[in-house]
Structure formats: C-alpha cells, structure tokens
Phi, psi and omega in degrees: 000351175096345182297130182091345177288155183213159171230149179231132175255123182229151174286144186295331183248016181062017175291150178262141179228154174279134174233150180220005175199158175221139176239129181237129176253096185283155177085171177266102193265035176293321176201165179299320180297312180294324179300318181288334181286336182253149176290157176213146180291144175246346176211131177229155172256125176259123181237135178258174190304329182278001178096349178288153185210167171215146174273137181237124175265128181259134181272111182292351178271355181244153180290335177204164178233129176247131178240128176252152183206169176300138183303136176231149179261127183205162175252354180204156174227126179246130177248124178245129180286124181252327178220150185224141167266115184294152175280161180280343182234318186252153181264010179278173175226124186245148168231123183282318185203149173225132174227142181239134180229000000 
C-alpha cells in the first residue's frame, strides 16, 4: 500500500541549496479514471538533510499540493509516505511528480 515507502531527491555533488517550497502531484495522473484505480498518498513526511521535518497533507481532490516555508539550506529532501488513499483496483501507491524550489 506504500505506507513507509520513501523517495529522496539529492543534489548530485552534495552541494547545499536554499529551498522554500515543494509541490507534490499525488496519484497516477494519466486520467481521472486511472488516478482513482491507483492508490495515492494523502500525508507525507518531508525531511531535509539536517533531520528537520514537516508533515504535509495532500488534498486528493486537487492535482497537486504546494507547500511554502521559510527558506532552508539542504542537499537533500526525503519524502516518506505516512497515509494513503487506496485505489479502487490496484494496491500500488503512485506519485506523478515532485518539484522543489
């Protein structure tokens, strides 16, 4: 079901950059029908390289969720799935896109 699974975005040379927002597109967003058939995260934990973190609630009625925060300097962002809305057909959990700015 995806709970506890994680993805990590890291800079290739471990350089640190300031980030102040993250956008997550939950689910498999090829079409509305396919999106409902697959599971999607509804809550993730975002953790940066120094160990600080924030919980992010994703709205399943929207194609993406953007969270802004005070700028932090980091070389990586790790997203861990904490809660999932199950799909109607498949037991997987999909994320279409993640962008950090």
